[in-house]
N, C-alpha and C positions, 0 to 999 in steps of 0.2 A: 371303776371310778364312779362315785355317787353323783346324783343329779346336781347338787350344789357345786361340787368340784368341776363338773362338766360345764355348768353355766359360767363359772369364773374363768375357765380356760377360754371358752368361746368369746366372752366379753373382752378379755385381754387381746386375743388374736384379732378380733374384728376392729377394735379401737386402734390398735397399732397399725394394722394394714390400711385402714381408711385414712389415718392421719399422715402416714408415710408415703402414700401414693396419690391422694387426692381423687381416687377413683370413686365412681358412683357405687352404691351398694349393689345394684344389679350387676355391675361389672365384677365386683369382688366375689359375689356368689357364683359367678360363672367361671372363676379361676379353676384350672385343673392342673394336673401334674405336668401336662405339656405346655402350660403357660410360662414355665420357668425356662428361660433360654440363657445364652451367654454370647459374648462378643469379645474378640481379641483385636484391638487396634494394632495395625502394623507399626505405628510410630512408637508404641510403648511395649507391646508384647504382653501387657498385663490383662488378665481375664476380667471382663466386666459382666457381672450378672445382670440379666434383663428380665423384666416382667412383661409378658405379652397381654395387653388389655384388648378384649374384644369390644367392638363398638356398642354403645348404648345410646338410646334416643337419637339425637342428631350429631353426637360426637363421632370422632373418627378412630379407626384402629391405630394402635400405637404401641411402642416399646418404651418402658420406663426403666432407667438405670436404677438398680436396687442398692440401697444403703446397707451397711453391715447389720443394722438393727432390723431392717425388713427381712434380710436373708435369715437371721436368727428366728424370726417369727414364723416364716413359711417353712423352715426346716422343722420347727417344733410341730407345726400343723401336719406336715407329711409324716413325721415320726409317729404322731398319735393315730393318724389314719391307718398306718401300716401295722400298728401294734397287734401282734398275734396273727397277722394275715400274710405278711411277706410282700404284699402289694397293696396299693390304694384301691379299695373296692369301687366298682362302678355305681353311679347313681344318676338320677334324673331330676332336673329342676322344673317345677311347675310355675309357669308365668301366669300370675293371677290377673294381670291386665289383659294379656292376649288370650288367656284361657287355653293355653296349649302346653304340652310337655316338650322340653328341649331334648337334645341328643344325649344318649347315654354316654357319660364321660367319667373319668376318675376325678370328680370334683374334690377340691381341697376342703371346702367348708360344708361338709356333709356329716350327718350323724345317724346312727342306727335308730330307726323307729319301728319297733316290732321286729319283724323278720326282714324288713327292707332297709336300704340305705337312702336317706333323703337329704337333699340340700336344705340348709337352714332356711326356715320360712321367714317372711317379713314380720309376722307377729312375734316369733321367737326372738328375732334380732331386736325389735323395739323393747321387748320385755327385759332382756339381759342388759341392754344399754341403760335403761332407766334404773334397773336394780343396781348397776355399778355406780351411777351418779348418786343414788340414795345412800349406798354404803360408804361412798367417799365424803358424804356430808356436804355436797356442793349445793349451794342455794343462792337465790337472788333476793336480798332483803327479807330473808327468812322463809321464802317460798322455794321448795325443792325444784331444782332445775331438771327438765326432761330433755335429754339429748335426742337428736335424730341423726341418722347416718350422714345426711347431707351437711350437718354442722361441721363435720371433720373435713369435708371438701373445702369449705370456706376457710377453716383454720389452716389447712395446707397452703392455700393460695396466699393468704395474708402473711404467713410465716415466710414463704418463698420470696414474695415481692419485698417484704420488709427486710429480708436478709440480703437484698441486692440482686436477686436473679432477674434478668430482663423479662419484661412482660410477655414478649413473644415466645420465649422459652417456656414460661409457665403455661401459656396457652397451648403449646405443643404437648406438654405433659398432661394437661387436663383434657386434651382432645377437642378444644374449642376451635371453631372456624373463624370466630369473630373476636378480635382483641377487646372490644367493648364488653363482651360477655365476661371475659376473664377479669376485667377491671371492676365489674359489678360484684365480683366475689370477694374483693379485697376490702379491708378496712383502711385503705390508703386513699386520701382524697387528692384530686388534681392540684389544689393549692399547695399541699405538702410536697407533692412530687416536683412541682415547678420551683418551689423555694429551695429544696435540697439540691436540685440540679443547678440552680444559679449559684448556690454556695460552692458547689463542686467546681464550677467553671471559674469562679473568682479565685478560689484557692489554687487551681491549676495554673492560672495566669501569673500568680505571685511567684511560682517556682521557675518561671522563665524570664529571661531578660526582656525589657520592654521593646528592644529593637526587633525581637522575634515576633512580636504581636502583629497580626495581619488582619486589619479590619476591612469589611466589605466596602467597596466603592458605592457611590450613589446608583450607578448603572447596574451593578451586580445586585444590590438590594432591591431595585425596582423589578429586575428580572425574577428574583426570588418571590416577591409579592405577587407578581403577575401569574406565576404558576398556580398559586392557591386561589387567586380570583377566578381562574378558569376551571376550578374544581366544583363550582356550583352546578348541580344537575337537577333534573326534575324532582327526584325523590329526596334530595337533601344535599349533603356535602360529601365530596370524595376526599378521603384522607390518604390517598396514594402518596407514597414518598416522593420527595422532590426529585425531578429528573428521571423518573421511571415511566415506562409506557403502560398503558392500560392493557392488562392481560386477559380481560373478560370481553374484549371487543365491545365495550360500552353496554354490556348486559349488566347494568348496575346492581340489580337486585341480587345477583350472585356474588357480588364483591364484598369481601370482609372489611374493606376500607370504607364502605359506604356508611355514613352516619345519617340515619333517616330523619327527615323533618316530620314531627308528629302530625302535622296537618295533612300529610300525604297518606294517612292510613286508608281512606276510602280508595285511593289509587291502587294500593296493594290488593284490596278486595277485587277491583276490576281486573287487575292482572291475573289473579288466581282464577277468576271465572273464565277469562279468555283462555288461559292455559288448560283448564279442564275441558273446555269445548274442543280445543285443538287436540288434546290427548285422546278424547273419544274418537275423533276423526282418524287420528293416526293408528289407533287400535283397530279400527274398522278396515283400514288399508294395510295393516300389518307392516307399518314403517317402524321397524324396531329401533333404529337409531333415533328417530324423532321421539318415540315413546320414552326412551331413556333420558333424552335431553329435557323433555317436558316434565318428567317426574323429578329430575334434579331441580328444575326451576321451581316447582311447587314446594319442594322441601326447603329451598332457600327463602321463598316467600313466607312460609310458615315460621322459619327461624326469625326473620325480620319482624314478623307480627308479634311473636313472643317477646322479642327484645323490646319492642315499643311498649308492650303491656307491663313489663317488669322494671323498666328503667325510669326513674323519676325525671321529670322535665321541668 
């Protein structure tokens, strides 16, 4: 296979995998032969192909049900990797951010470089994506469009939400801990969501006899409002669902339902400094449980900080 044919193949495989999974490019490049799993629900007995995504950044490990299109892509990638070998060769991926080499694995997105088998580099990925956009003639007001791998994560999210997939399901597929993070990836605005939801409710009520309509009493509505009035906390607003208990024992910075007040950013810094001091002390005392808990707290604080910096207020 000549270089141009190889570039075209990898551009197709990467674009399809990114847009059909919503995975980060770091996660896609870590995919290996062992990442492809299957599940057979007892209720249907029908095999469901799954893709195992290793965690990246602050995302969580997850299994993504594969569409027939995605199965076709990954089968083609495996077939190409095995060509003339009988098995997918082992390769190592170099993390340019951490400056370390990963574990030797049968990576799917790897190519021969000299005598070695190397996982596709970030530079190569950018080059073939831009070449694909240029070849397709995609432009914005005459200016050629340059795609980044992350653009396909946003496209996946917008398509999924626009097609009616519940936001919390989309968040699970993306590995997000915070629903607001997922909402920030979509091109769907709250006003549009509210309008469509109200139209749906109105339409649904027209399908039922008026005698079946049950409106909340004044007392019930007051109780409902009181629940949300009590959700005001030091760091912002708690959007925990109505009638549910707090599962974080009021450790609000860990809670995905907390919507931060931007004015509380300095408070986050104080909490992080305090947690780091306590972590140093816990390490000195070898309190392993405390060390793990404080490290989790610091990760959640960092997530909240990034969310504040990237969300328009």
